[in-house]
A tleap script that builds the chain and sets N, CA, C and O, in Angstrom:
source leaprc.protein.ff14SB
mol = sequence {
  NMET THR GLY THR GLY ARG PRO GLY ALA VAL
  LEU PHE VAL CYS ARG GLN ASN ALA VAL ARG
  SER PRO MET ALA ALA ALA LEU ALA HIE HIE
  LEU PHE PRO HIE SER LEU TYR THR ARG SER
  ALA GLY VAL VAL GLY GLY GLY LYS PRO ASP
  PRO PHE ALA VAL ALA ILE MET ASP GLU LEU
  GLY LEU ASP ILE SER GLY HIE GLN PRO ARG
  THR LEU GLU GLU LEU ALA ASP THR SER PHE
  ASP LEU VAL VAL THR LEU ALA PRO GLU ALA
  HIE HIE ARG ALA LEU GLU MET ALA ARG THR
  GLU ALA PHE ASP VAL GLU TYR TRP PRO THR
  PRO ASP PRO THR VAL THR GLY GLY SER ARG
  SER GLN ILE MET ASP GLY TYR ARG SER VAL
  ARG ASP GLY LEU ALA THR ARG ILE LYS GLN
  ARG PHE SER CVAL
}
set mol.1.N position { -31.510 5.133 39.751 }
set mol.1.CA position { -32.724 5.667 39.544 }
set mol.1.C position { -33.262 5.346 37.832 }
set mol.1.O position { -34.456 5.361 37.535 }
set mol.2.N position { -32.606 5.181 37.232 }
set mol.2.CA position { -33.393 5.069 35.699 }
set mol.2.C position { -34.879 4.367 35.567 }
set mol.2.O position { -34.850 3.293 34.966 }
set mol.3.N position { -35.933 4.720 35.945 }
set mol.3.CA position { -37.297 3.707 35.696 }
set mol.3.C position { -38.163 3.221 36.265 }
set mol.3.O position { -39.292 2.762 36.087 }
set mol.4.N position { -36.888 3.530 37.584 }
set mol.4.CA position { -37.900 3.534 39.312 }
set mol.4.C position { -37.734 5.097 39.684 }
set mol.4.O position { -36.937 5.820 39.086 }
set mol.5.N position { -38.713 5.625 40.919 }
set mol.5.CA position { -38.540 6.213 41.786 }
set mol.5.C position { -38.362 7.412 40.931 }
set mol.5.O position { -37.866 7.303 39.810 }
set mol.6.N position { -38.737 8.523 41.402 }
set mol.6.CA position { -38.866 9.951 41.341 }
set mol.6.C position { -37.367 11.044 41.414 }
set mol.6.O position { -36.886 11.042 42.547 }
set mol.7.N position { -36.682 11.842 40.511 }
set mol.7.CA position { -35.472 12.448 41.020 }
set mol.7.C position { -35.781 13.378 41.334 }
set mol.7.O position { -37.010 13.423 41.385 }
set mol.8.N position { -35.297 14.303 41.622 }
set mol.8.CA position { -36.006 15.566 41.828 }
set mol.8.C position { -35.204 16.976 41.129 }
set mol.8.O position { -35.369 18.115 41.566 }
set mol.9.N position { -34.044 16.518 39.604 }
set mol.9.CA position { -34.022 17.266 38.887 }
set mol.9.C position { -34.002 16.914 37.889 }
set mol.9.O position { -33.373 15.873 37.699 }
set mol.10.N position { -34.738 17.643 36.597 }
set mol.10.CA position { -34.525 16.473 35.468 }
set mol.10.C position { -34.258 17.620 33.818 }
set mol.10.O position { -34.941 18.510 33.312 }
set mol.11.N position { -33.188 17.104 33.524 }
set mol.11.CA position { -32.873 17.782 32.416 }
set mol.11.C position { -33.641 17.144 30.994 }
set mol.11.O position { -33.672 15.979 30.597 }
set mol.12.N position { -34.239 18.387 30.405 }
set mol.12.CA position { -34.972 17.803 29.229 }
set mol.12.C position { -33.928 17.880 27.693 }
set mol.12.O position { -33.591 18.999 27.304 }
set mol.13.N position { -33.630 17.056 27.173 }
set mol.13.CA position { -32.202 17.712 25.375 }
set mol.13.C position { -32.776 17.408 24.203 }
set mol.13.O position { -32.766 16.351 23.572 }
set mol.14.N position { -33.179 18.236 24.022 }
set mol.14.CA position { -32.992 17.560 22.162 }
set mol.14.C position { -32.321 18.587 21.393 }
set mol.14.O position { -31.528 19.360 21.930 }
set mol.15.N position { -32.580 18.627 20.251 }
set mol.15.CA position { -31.371 19.499 19.259 }
set mol.15.C position { -31.023 20.607 19.582 }
set mol.15.O position { -29.949 20.872 20.123 }
set mol.16.N position { -31.903 21.402 19.286 }
set mol.16.CA position { -31.731 22.612 19.023 }
set mol.16.C position { -32.526 23.630 19.993 }
set mol.16.O position { -32.665 24.835 19.783 }
set mol.17.N position { -32.934 23.028 20.905 }
set mol.17.CA position { -33.642 23.752 23.014 }
set mol.17.C position { -34.506 24.624 22.194 }
set mol.17.O position { -34.006 25.731 22.394 }
set mol.18.N position { -35.556 24.799 21.348 }
set mol.18.CA position { -36.531 25.239 20.687 }
set mol.18.C position { -37.766 25.044 20.102 }
set mol.18.O position { -38.425 25.789 19.377 }
set mol.19.N position { -38.067 23.500 20.690 }
set mol.19.CA position { -39.080 22.666 20.139 }
set mol.19.C position { -39.035 21.599 21.681 }
set mol.19.O position { -39.310 21.963 22.824 }
set mol.20.N position { -38.649 20.396 21.274 }
set mol.20.CA position { -39.421 19.900 22.243 }
set mol.20.C position { -38.479 19.482 24.253 }
set mol.20.O position { -38.667 19.015 25.376 }
set mol.21.N position { -37.686 20.010 23.507 }
set mol.21.CA position { -37.182 20.251 25.214 }
set mol.21.C position { -37.687 21.030 26.016 }
set mol.21.O position { -38.079 20.545 27.078 }
set mol.22.N position { -37.871 22.712 25.745 }
set mol.22.CA position { -38.466 23.592 26.379 }
set mol.22.C position { -40.397 23.001 26.363 }
set mol.22.O position { -41.163 23.597 27.120 }
set mol.23.N position { -40.883 21.996 25.573 }
set mol.23.CA position { -42.322 22.096 25.485 }
set mol.23.C position { -42.061 20.774 26.980 }
set mol.23.O position { -42.828 20.862 27.938 }
set mol.24.N position { -41.049 19.762 26.979 }
set mol.24.CA position { -41.073 19.221 28.280 }
set mol.24.C position { -41.265 19.508 29.740 }
set mol.24.O position { -42.003 19.255 30.692 }
set mol.25.N position { -39.251 20.765 29.081 }
set mol.25.CA position { -39.586 21.137 30.685 }
set mol.25.C position { -40.430 21.941 31.102 }
set mol.25.O position { -40.222 22.018 32.313 }
set mol.26.N position { -41.580 22.842 30.730 }
set mol.26.CA position { -42.353 23.656 30.943 }
set mol.26.C position { -43.149 22.734 31.242 }
set mol.26.O position { -43.363 22.911 32.441 }
set mol.27.N position { -44.147 21.219 30.662 }
set mol.27.CA position { -44.888 20.604 31.203 }
set mol.27.C position { -44.398 19.493 32.299 }
set mol.27.O position { -45.114 19.275 33.276 }
set mol.28.N position { -43.743 19.123 32.203 }
set mol.28.CA position { -43.186 18.594 33.861 }
set mol.28.C position { -42.894 19.660 34.655 }
set mol.28.O position { -43.360 19.244 35.716 }
set mol.29.N position { -42.396 20.882 34.930 }
set mol.29.CA position { -43.053 22.189 35.270 }
set mol.29.C position { -44.292 22.209 36.030 }
set mol.29.O position { -44.469 22.382 37.235 }
set mol.30.N position { -45.174 21.981 35.014 }
set mol.30.CA position { -46.619 22.252 35.107 }
set mol.30.C position { -47.024 20.926 35.856 }
set mol.30.O position { -47.655 20.906 36.913 }
set mol.31.N position { -46.681 20.078 35.326 }
set mol.31.CA position { -47.752 19.111 36.331 }
set mol.31.C position { -46.808 18.384 37.719 }
set mol.31.O position { -47.286 17.855 38.722 }
set mol.32.N position { -45.128 18.601 37.321 }
set mol.32.CA position { -45.147 18.941 39.033 }
set mol.32.C position { -44.370 20.034 39.550 }
set mol.32.O position { -43.186 19.746 39.720 }
set mol.33.N position { -44.613 20.884 39.766 }
set mol.33.CA position { -44.293 22.464 40.260 }
set mol.33.C position { -43.398 22.720 41.465 }
set mol.33.O position { -42.316 23.308 41.457 }
set mol.34.N position { -43.986 22.216 42.432 }
set mol.34.CA position { -42.960 21.972 43.785 }
set mol.34.C position { -42.099 20.372 44.023 }
set mol.34.O position { -41.061 20.494 44.674 }
set mol.35.N position { -42.384 19.143 43.633 }
set mol.35.CA position { -40.986 18.520 43.387 }
set mol.35.C position { -40.054 17.953 42.432 }
set mol.35.O position { -39.472 16.875 42.554 }
set mol.36.N position { -39.981 18.629 41.641 }
set mol.36.CA position { -38.976 18.317 40.273 }
set mol.36.C position { -38.155 19.690 39.655 }
set mol.36.O position { -38.906 20.572 39.239 }
set mol.37.N position { -37.373 19.828 39.603 }
set mol.37.CA position { -36.324 20.665 38.730 }
set mol.37.C position { -36.445 20.806 37.649 }
set mol.37.O position { -36.380 19.619 37.329 }
set mol.38.N position { -36.580 21.325 36.731 }
set mol.38.CA position { -36.875 21.057 35.416 }
set mol.38.C position { -35.987 21.780 34.393 }
set mol.38.O position { -36.351 22.956 34.376 }
set mol.39.N position { -35.239 21.630 33.757 }
set mol.39.CA position { -34.362 22.923 32.803 }
set mol.39.C position { -34.599 22.110 31.279 }
set mol.39.O position { -35.386 21.204 31.003 }
set mol.40.N position { -33.312 23.014 30.188 }
set mol.40.CA position { -33.727 22.267 29.421 }
set mol.40.C position { -32.155 22.497 28.271 }
set mol.40.O position { -31.076 23.006 28.575 }
set mol.41.N position { -32.531 21.988 27.134 }
set mol.41.CA position { -30.817 22.166 26.851 }
set mol.41.C position { -31.228 21.850 25.864 }
set mol.41.O position { -32.344 21.345 25.743 }
set mol.42.N position { -30.108 22.158 24.525 }
set mol.42.CA position { -29.520 21.544 23.529 }
set mol.42.C position { -28.640 20.898 23.011 }
set mol.42.O position { -27.761 20.605 23.821 }
set mol.43.N position { -28.399 20.372 21.555 }
set mol.43.CA position { -26.969 20.040 22.147 }
set mol.43.C position { -26.432 21.114 20.048 }
set mol.43.O position { -25.232 21.118 19.774 }
set mol.44.N position { -27.061 21.548 19.386 }
set mol.44.CA position { -25.848 22.640 18.625 }
set mol.44.C position { -26.977 24.184 18.712 }
set mol.44.O position { -28.195 24.121 18.872 }
set mol.45.N position { -26.224 25.385 18.568 }
set mol.45.CA position { -26.771 26.325 19.145 }
set mol.45.C position { -27.197 27.034 17.658 }
set mol.45.O position { -27.190 26.539 16.531 }
set mol.46.N position { -27.564 28.373 18.114 }
set mol.46.CA position { -28.813 28.851 16.832 }
set mol.46.C position { -30.056 28.530 16.270 }
set mol.46.O position { -30.546 28.646 15.146 }
set mol.47.N position { -30.572 27.940 17.738 }
set mol.47.CA position { -32.011 27.901 17.478 }
set mol.47.C position { -32.852 29.137 18.470 }
set mol.47.O position { -32.390 29.684 19.471 }
set mol.48.N position { -34.339 29.384 17.782 }
set mol.48.CA position { -34.324 30.321 18.404 }
set mol.48.C position { -35.970 29.808 18.855 }
set mol.48.O position { -36.498 28.758 18.491 }
set mol.49.N position { -36.342 30.449 19.391 }
set mol.49.CA position { -38.131 30.511 19.649 }
set mol.49.C position { -38.754 30.055 18.857 }
set mol.49.O position { -38.519 30.663 17.813 }
set mol.50.N position { -39.903 28.820 18.612 }
set mol.50.CA position { -40.197 28.376 17.599 }
set mol.50.C position { -42.070 28.839 18.009 }
set mol.50.O position { -42.582 28.462 19.062 }
set mol.51.N position { -42.789 29.623 17.035 }
set mol.51.CA position { -44.109 30.077 16.941 }
set mol.51.C position { -44.834 28.964 17.289 }
set mol.51.O position { -45.635 28.951 18.224 }
set mol.52.N position { -44.510 27.736 16.352 }
set mol.52.CA position { -45.888 26.248 16.589 }
set mol.52.C position { -45.155 26.160 17.952 }
set mol.52.O position { -45.978 26.856 18.547 }
set mol.53.N position { -44.695 26.002 18.439 }
set mol.53.CA position { -44.448 25.514 19.720 }
set mol.53.C position { -44.788 26.228 20.542 }
set mol.53.O position { -45.344 25.565 21.417 }
set mol.54.N position { -44.755 28.319 21.014 }
set mol.54.CA position { -45.430 28.336 22.135 }
set mol.54.C position { -46.675 28.627 21.625 }
set mol.54.O position { -47.477 29.169 22.385 }
set mol.55.N position { -47.115 28.295 20.103 }
set mol.55.CA position { -49.181 28.492 20.245 }
set mol.55.C position { -49.461 27.113 20.571 }
set mol.55.O position { -50.582 26.760 20.939 }
set mol.56.N position { -48.542 26.365 20.456 }
set mol.56.CA position { -49.652 24.707 21.439 }
set mol.56.C position { -49.245 24.623 22.565 }
set mol.56.O position { -49.634 23.827 23.420 }
set mol.57.N position { -48.441 25.421 22.667 }
set mol.57.CA position { -48.069 25.538 24.510 }
set mol.57.C position { -49.316 26.234 24.998 }
set mol.57.O position { -50.177 25.738 25.725 }
set mol.58.N position { -49.290 27.573 24.446 }
set mol.58.CA position { -50.168 28.071 25.231 }
set mol.58.C position { -51.586 27.639 24.988 }
set mol.58.O position { -52.338 28.527 25.391 }
set mol.59.N position { -52.152 26.758 24.554 }
set mol.59.CA position { -53.267 26.939 24.517 }
set mol.59.C position { -53.238 25.710 25.647 }
set mol.59.O position { -54.293 25.110 25.443 }
set mol.60.N position { -52.620 25.129 26.609 }
set mol.60.CA position { -52.483 24.443 27.781 }
set mol.60.C position { -51.651 26.155 28.923 }
set mol.60.O position { -50.820 26.125 29.830 }
set mol.61.N position { -52.271 27.185 28.384 }
set mol.61.CA position { -52.231 27.857 29.343 }
set mol.61.C position { -50.427 28.076 29.703 }
set mol.61.O position { -49.898 28.763 30.577 }
set mol.62.N position { -49.877 27.292 28.764 }
set mol.62.CA position { -48.104 27.303 30.139 }
set mol.62.C position { -47.303 28.729 28.184 }
set mol.62.O position { -47.422 28.997 26.989 }
set mol.63.N position { -46.782 28.933 29.150 }
set mol.63.CA position { -46.201 30.254 28.333 }
set mol.63.C position { -44.396 30.188 27.863 }
set mol.63.O position { -43.588 30.381 28.771 }
set mol.64.N position { -44.077 30.019 26.995 }
set mol.64.CA position { -43.203 29.494 27.136 }
set mol.64.C position { -42.594 30.265 26.065 }
set mol.64.O position { -41.663 29.738 25.457 }
set mol.65.N position { -42.981 31.446 25.736 }
set mol.65.CA position { -42.447 32.613 24.576 }
set mol.65.C position { -40.945 33.315 24.971 }
set mol.65.O position { -40.122 33.778 24.181 }
set mol.66.N position { -40.873 33.251 26.240 }
set mol.66.CA position { -39.621 34.144 26.539 }
set mol.66.C position { -38.078 32.850 26.666 }
set mol.66.O position { -36.917 33.019 27.040 }
set mol.67.N position { -38.689 31.842 26.246 }
set mol.67.CA position { -37.432 30.852 25.884 }
set mol.67.C position { -36.296 31.099 25.682 }
set mol.67.O position { -36.285 31.909 24.755 }
set mol.68.N position { -34.995 30.819 26.096 }
set mol.68.CA position { -34.072 31.325 25.082 }
set mol.68.C position { -33.230 30.299 24.724 }
set mol.68.O position { -32.201 30.433 25.385 }
set mol.69.N position { -33.135 29.005 23.749 }
set mol.69.CA position { -32.603 28.101 23.115 }
set mol.69.C position { -30.849 28.715 24.042 }
set mol.69.O position { -30.220 29.766 23.922 }
set mol.70.N position { -30.626 27.629 24.794 }
set mol.70.CA position { -29.164 27.288 25.318 }
set mol.70.C position { -28.721 26.069 24.612 }
set mol.70.O position { -29.567 25.339 24.096 }
set mol.71.N position { -27.150 25.722 24.532 }
set mol.71.CA position { -26.628 24.439 24.000 }
set mol.71.C position { -26.257 24.199 26.129 }
set mol.71.O position { -26.237 24.950 27.104 }
set mol.72.N position { -26.027 22.633 25.852 }
set mol.72.CA position { -25.739 22.110 27.090 }
set mol.72.C position { -24.058 23.029 27.609 }
set mol.72.O position { -23.708 23.230 28.772 }
set mol.73.N position { -23.388 23.385 26.505 }
set mol.73.CA position { -22.130 24.273 27.738 }
set mol.73.C position { -22.562 25.349 27.967 }
set mol.73.O position { -21.741 26.161 28.394 }
set mol.74.N position { -23.990 25.808 27.789 }
set mol.74.CA position { -24.060 27.160 28.522 }
set mol.74.C position { -25.017 27.025 29.479 }
set mol.74.O position { -25.694 27.986 29.842 }
set mol.75.N position { -25.182 25.592 30.062 }
set mol.75.CA position { -25.961 25.290 30.324 }
set mol.75.C position { -24.556 25.928 32.777 }
set mol.75.O position { -23.399 25.616 33.060 }
set mol.76.N position { -25.769 26.890 33.796 }
set mol.76.CA position { -24.987 27.414 34.513 }
set mol.76.C position { -24.591 26.029 35.560 }
set mol.76.O position { -23.579 25.617 36.126 }
set mol.77.N position { -25.725 25.696 35.462 }
set mol.77.CA position { -26.151 23.669 36.612 }
set mol.77.C position { -26.580 23.018 35.922 }
set mol.77.O position { -27.625 23.123 35.279 }
set mol.78.N position { -25.337 21.732 35.971 }
set mol.78.CA position { -25.281 20.465 35.501 }
set mol.78.C position { -25.696 19.531 36.617 }
set mol.78.O position { -25.554 18.321 36.438 }
set mol.79.N position { -26.291 20.074 37.969 }
set mol.79.CA position { -26.022 19.286 38.368 }
set mol.79.C position { -27.068 18.594 38.313 }
set mol.79.O position { -27.699 18.991 39.292 }
set mol.80.N position { -28.066 17.315 37.490 }
set mol.80.CA position { -29.058 17.281 37.474 }
set mol.80.C position { -29.080 15.252 37.973 }
set mol.80.O position { -28.227 14.407 37.701 }
set mol.81.N position { -30.164 15.116 38.611 }
set mol.81.CA position { -30.138 13.060 38.760 }
set mol.81.C position { -30.591 12.524 37.722 }
set mol.81.O position { -30.260 11.351 37.550 }
set mol.82.N position { -31.668 13.304 36.477 }
set mol.82.CA position { -31.754 12.785 35.506 }
set mol.82.C position { -31.362 13.172 33.916 }
set mol.82.O position { -31.322 14.399 33.827 }
set mol.83.N position { -31.077 12.556 32.701 }
set mol.83.CA position { -31.175 13.469 31.993 }
set mol.83.C position { -31.875 13.205 30.311 }
set mol.83.O position { -31.186 12.834 29.361 }
set mol.84.N position { -33.197 13.460 30.243 }
set mol.84.CA position { -34.202 13.283 28.959 }
set mol.84.C position { -33.373 13.140 27.102 }
set mol.84.O position { -33.148 14.222 26.559 }
set mol.85.N position { -33.145 12.346 26.616 }
set mol.85.CA position { -32.987 12.665 25.459 }
set mol.85.C position { -33.785 12.264 24.466 }
set mol.85.O position { -34.063 11.085 24.251 }
set mol.86.N position { -34.241 13.350 23.734 }
set mol.86.CA position { -35.549 13.273 22.498 }
set mol.86.C position { -35.365 13.249 21.551 }
set mol.86.O position { -36.177 12.978 20.666 }
set mol.87.N position { -34.144 13.548 21.414 }
set mol.87.CA position { -33.822 13.198 19.856 }
set mol.87.C position { -32.280 12.354 20.128 }
set mol.87.O position { -31.810 12.292 21.264 }
set mol.88.N position { -31.593 11.735 18.943 }
set mol.88.CA position { -30.649 11.022 18.929 }
set mol.88.C position { -29.296 11.426 19.477 }
set mol.88.O position { -28.620 10.881 20.349 }
set mol.89.N position { -29.036 12.634 18.677 }
set mol.89.CA position { -27.424 12.941 18.974 }
set mol.89.C position { -27.826 13.920 19.984 }
set mol.89.O position { -27.176 14.962 19.902 }
set mol.90.N position { -29.003 13.887 21.228 }
set mol.90.CA position { -29.224 14.435 22.390 }
set mol.90.C position { -28.810 13.743 23.567 }
set mol.90.O position { -28.468 14.049 24.709 }
set mol.91.N position { -29.038 12.156 22.540 }
set mol.91.CA position { -28.439 11.406 23.895 }
set mol.91.C position { -27.557 10.558 23.730 }
set mol.91.O position { -27.567 9.613 24.519 }
set mol.92.N position { -26.089 10.607 22.254 }
set mol.92.CA position { -25.375 9.791 21.643 }
set mol.92.C position { -24.614 11.546 23.387 }
set mol.92.O position { -24.065 11.357 24.472 }
set mol.93.N position { -24.859 12.317 22.984 }
set mol.93.CA position { -23.852 13.644 23.881 }
set mol.93.C position { -24.685 13.717 25.336 }
set mol.93.O position { -24.199 14.316 26.296 }
set mol.94.N position { -25.788 13.150 25.392 }
set mol.94.CA position { -26.197 12.497 26.851 }
set mol.94.C position { -25.065 12.229 27.179 }
set mol.94.O position { -24.289 12.913 27.848 }
set mol.95.N position { -24.867 10.890 26.574 }
set mol.95.CA position { -24.233 9.724 27.176 }
set mol.95.C position { -22.018 10.091 27.607 }
set mol.95.O position { -21.193 10.028 28.518 }
set mol.96.N position { -22.152 10.411 26.292 }
set mol.96.CA position { -20.479 10.839 26.254 }
set mol.96.C position { -20.836 12.183 27.802 }
set mol.96.O position { -19.956 12.124 28.661 }
set mol.97.N position { -21.284 12.597 27.916 }
set mol.97.CA position { -21.605 14.079 29.156 }
set mol.97.C position { -21.265 12.973 31.153 }
set mol.97.O position { -20.702 13.272 32.207 }
set mol.98.N position { -22.098 11.599 30.572 }
set mol.98.CA position { -22.041 10.833 31.776 }
set mol.98.C position { -21.067 10.096 32.377 }
set mol.98.O position { -20.761 9.990 33.565 }
set mol.99.N position { -20.595 9.570 31.326 }
set mol.99.CA position { -18.920 9.189 32.048 }
set mol.99.C position { -18.329 9.843 32.644 }
set mol.99.O position { -17.189 9.510 32.970 }
set mol.100.N position { -19.024 11.365 33.128 }
set mol.100.CA position { -17.609 12.095 34.123 }
set mol.100.C position { -18.586 12.967 35.029 }
set mol.100.O position { -18.203 13.819 35.831 }
set mol.101.N position { -19.955 12.606 34.765 }
set mol.101.CA position { -20.617 13.000 36.371 }
set mol.101.C position { -21.420 12.056 36.313 }
set mol.101.O position { -21.453 10.953 35.767 }
set mol.102.N position { -22.417 12.975 37.306 }
set mol.102.CA position { -23.026 11.406 37.874 }
set mol.102.C position { -25.045 11.353 37.583 }
set mol.102.O position { -25.827 11.275 38.531 }
set mol.103.N position { -25.372 11.401 36.504 }
set mol.103.CA position { -27.083 11.442 36.367 }
set mol.103.C position { -26.765 10.425 35.425 }
set mol.103.O position { -25.834 10.101 34.687 }
set mol.104.N position { -28.441 9.873 35.889 }
set mol.104.CA position { -28.398 8.813 34.864 }
set mol.104.C position { -29.536 9.393 33.594 }
set mol.104.O position { -30.251 10.395 33.577 }
set mol.105.N position { -29.354 8.373 32.658 }
set mol.105.CA position { -30.000 9.192 31.194 }
set mol.105.C position { -30.777 8.050 30.517 }
set mol.105.O position { -30.368 6.894 30.412 }
set mol.106.N position { -31.969 8.536 30.067 }
set mol.106.CA position { -32.719 7.834 29.418 }
set mol.106.C position { -33.584 8.853 27.937 }
set mol.106.O position { -33.637 10.040 27.617 }
set mol.107.N position { -34.027 7.804 27.500 }
set mol.107.CA position { -33.659 7.989 26.122 }
set mol.107.C position { -35.395 7.674 25.387 }
set mol.107.O position { -35.933 6.646 24.976 }
set mol.108.N position { -35.935 9.363 25.509 }
set mol.108.CA position { -38.074 9.112 24.741 }
set mol.108.C position { -37.399 9.438 23.349 }
set mol.108.O position { -36.844 10.532 23.242 }
set mol.109.N position { -37.405 8.679 22.411 }
set mol.109.CA position { -37.726 9.203 20.806 }
set mol.109.C position { -38.629 10.100 21.094 }
set mol.109.O position { -39.405 9.934 22.034 }
set mol.110.N position { -38.649 11.269 20.252 }
set mol.110.CA position { -39.703 11.491 19.709 }
set mol.110.C position { -39.650 12.534 18.907 }
set mol.110.O position { -38.914 13.507 19.076 }
set mol.111.N position { -40.340 12.391 18.105 }
set mol.111.CA position { -40.385 12.909 16.621 }
set mol.111.C position { -39.869 14.583 16.543 }
set mol.111.O position { -39.882 15.521 17.340 }
set mol.112.N position { -39.427 14.396 15.163 }
set mol.112.CA position { -39.581 16.590 15.713 }
set mol.112.C position { -40.723 16.670 14.690 }
set mol.112.O position { -41.076 15.939 13.764 }
set mol.113.N position { -41.275 18.107 15.322 }
set mol.113.CA position { -42.580 18.731 14.736 }
set mol.113.C position { -42.252 19.247 13.380 }
set mol.113.O position { -42.695 19.136 12.237 }
set mol.114.N position { -41.620 19.647 13.784 }
set mol.114.CA position { -40.371 20.878 12.154 }
set mol.114.C position { -40.799 20.407 10.751 }
set mol.114.O position { -41.114 21.014 9.728 }
set mol.115.N position { -40.678 18.878 11.130 }
set mol.115.CA position { -40.751 18.714 9.176 }
set mol.115.C position { -42.160 18.455 9.113 }
set mol.115.O position { -42.362 17.560 8.294 }
set mol.116.N position { -43.501 18.983 9.785 }
set mol.116.CA position { -44.799 18.441 9.709 }
set mol.116.C position { -44.745 19.452 8.864 }
set mol.116.O position { -44.641 20.646 9.149 }
set mol.117.N position { -44.830 18.860 7.600 }
set mol.117.CA position { -45.693 20.000 5.978 }
set mol.117.C position { -47.415 20.121 5.929 }
set mol.117.O position { -48.307 19.741 6.688 }
set mol.118.N position { -47.393 20.691 4.918 }
set mol.118.CA position { -49.226 20.891 5.099 }
set mol.118.C position { -49.734 21.972 5.286 }
set mol.118.O position { -48.864 22.834 5.162 }
set mol.119.N position { -50.716 22.406 5.529 }
set mol.119.CA position { -51.485 23.669 6.311 }
set mol.119.C position { -51.135 23.680 7.820 }
set mol.119.O position { -50.698 22.928 8.691 }
set mol.120.N position { -51.703 25.347 7.592 }
set mol.120.CA position { -51.403 25.107 9.292 }
set mol.120.C position { -52.095 24.289 10.288 }
set mol.120.O position { -51.606 23.496 11.093 }
set mol.121.N position { -52.785 24.474 10.182 }
set mol.121.CA position { -53.309 23.141 10.954 }
set mol.121.C position { -53.194 21.778 10.686 }
set mol.121.O position { -53.856 21.109 11.480 }
set mol.122.N position { -52.428 20.953 9.627 }
set mol.122.CA position { -51.680 20.279 10.007 }
set mol.122.C position { -50.691 20.311 10.808 }
set mol.122.O position { -50.681 19.732 11.894 }
set mol.123.N position { -49.436 21.236 10.185 }
set mol.123.CA position { -48.364 21.119 11.440 }
set mol.123.C position { -48.744 21.701 12.569 }
set mol.123.O position { -47.702 21.775 13.220 }
set mol.124.N position { -49.663 22.189 13.239 }
set mol.124.CA position { -50.306 22.667 14.665 }
set mol.124.C position { -50.700 21.183 14.804 }
set mol.124.O position { -50.013 20.710 15.709 }
set mol.125.N position { -51.488 20.295 14.301 }
set mol.125.CA position { -51.229 19.237 15.344 }
set mol.125.C position { -50.848 18.041 15.085 }
set mol.125.O position { -51.134 16.925 15.518 }
set mol.126.N position { -49.924 18.596 14.046 }
set mol.126.CA position { -48.010 17.692 14.036 }
set mol.126.C position { -47.373 17.478 16.119 }
set mol.126.O position { -47.153 16.635 16.988 }
set mol.127.N position { -47.367 19.256 15.788 }
set mol.127.CA position { -46.954 20.022 17.485 }
set mol.127.C position { -47.827 18.992 18.620 }
set mol.127.O position { -47.283 18.092 19.261 }
set mol.128.N position { -49.367 19.368 18.704 }
set mol.128.CA position { -50.243 19.446 18.995 }
set mol.128.C position { -50.025 17.120 19.584 }
set mol.128.O position { -50.273 16.692 20.711 }
set mol.129.N position { -49.604 16.359 18.535 }
set mol.129.CA position { -49.133 14.999 18.977 }
set mol.129.C position { -48.055 15.242 19.900 }
set mol.129.O position { -48.064 14.836 21.062 }
set mol.130.N position { -47.266 15.809 19.452 }
set mol.130.CA position { -45.650 15.642 20.330 }
set mol.130.C position { -45.986 16.424 21.358 }
set mol.130.O position { -45.414 16.100 22.399 }
set mol.131.N position { -46.731 17.367 21.445 }
set mol.131.CA position { -46.615 18.026 23.380 }
set mol.131.C position { -47.523 16.016 23.924 }
set mol.131.O position { -47.422 14.891 24.412 }
set mol.132.N position { -48.033 16.705 23.490 }
set mol.132.CA position { -49.444 14.972 23.924 }
set mol.132.C position { -48.721 14.129 24.667 }
set mol.132.O position { -48.618 13.972 25.883 }
set mol.133.N position { -48.149 13.519 23.573 }
set mol.133.CA position { -47.176 12.138 23.560 }
set mol.133.C position { -46.260 12.538 25.095 }
set mol.133.O position { -46.390 12.028 26.208 }
set mol.134.N position { -45.403 13.542 24.676 }
set mol.134.CA position { -44.618 13.901 26.117 }
set mol.134.C position { -45.190 14.184 26.925 }
set mol.134.O position { -45.044 13.437 27.893 }
set mol.135.N position { -45.829 14.944 27.053 }
set mol.135.CA position { -47.651 15.041 29.175 }
set mol.135.C position { -47.780 12.941 29.436 }
set mol.135.O position { -47.682 12.328 30.500 }
set mol.136.N position { -47.937 12.566 28.503 }
set mol.136.CA position { -48.564 11.235 28.346 }
set mol.136.C position { -47.394 10.954 29.168 }
set mol.136.O position { -47.779 10.785 30.325 }
set mol.137.N position { -45.669 10.787 29.029 }
set mol.137.CA position { -44.586 9.858 29.380 }
set mol.137.C position { -44.218 10.586 30.176 }
set mol.137.O position { -43.941 9.806 31.086 }
set mol.138.N position { -43.855 12.180 30.761 }
set mol.138.CA position { -44.425 12.785 31.636 }
set mol.138.C position { -44.993 12.324 33.015 }
set mol.138.O position { -44.233 12.235 33.979 }
set mol.139.N position { -45.991 12.103 33.093 }
set mol.139.CA position { -46.839 11.657 33.821 }
set mol.139.C position { -46.443 10.450 34.036 }
set mol.139.O position { -46.171 10.138 35.195 }
set mol.140.N position { -46.340 9.660 33.168 }
set mol.140.CA position { -46.276 8.108 33.306 }
set mol.140.C position { -45.110 7.708 33.819 }
set mol.140.O position { -44.854 6.573 34.220 }
set mol.141.N position { -43.915 9.275 33.799 }
set mol.141.CA position { -42.542 8.462 34.152 }
set mol.141.C position { -42.119 9.338 35.616 }
set mol.141.O position { -40.997 9.283 36.119 }
set mol.142.N position { -43.124 10.043 36.098 }
set mol.142.CA position { -42.572 10.839 37.241 }
set mol.142.C position { -43.805 10.734 38.189 }
set mol.142.O position { -43.612 11.496 39.136 }
set mol.143.N position { -44.844 10.168 38.287 }
set mol.143.CA position { -46.189 9.874 39.516 }
set mol.143.C position { -45.933 8.693 39.754 }
set mol.143.O position { -46.214 7.637 39.188 }
set mol.144.N position { -45.202 9.039 40.911 }
set mol.144.CA position { -45.094 7.836 41.969 }
set mol.144.C position { -45.372 7.521 43.099 }
set mol.144.O position { -45.069 6.404 43.520 }
savepdb mol mol.pdb
quit
């Protein structure tokens, strides 16, 4: 399935499930609400909702403020067709899981906007850049 066709269920995975993967899952659900089941997870615990991620998603009318970060081990459902990894550690973990579970894995290297420095405006621009890059990639990949 990798690279062709549209899967029915997609899991987005990043490091802590606080920024990149919840943004990707919300965007995919918004863009393909009736044809794509989406969830998100992280590889390590300790994440919390990120206020900058909440703010830039709110600009699009997407509310992720109630998102509770969770790890792959905390997922209740693991029957995904595709796992999209957004960070190196997430990709490594997904490939390990793919040895025993039936899903494809795609790696979409995505910058971590939490390392953006500067003014609030510069930080917000860093988060917007990641959000917009994810939106473009999601549209390209899942528009079949």
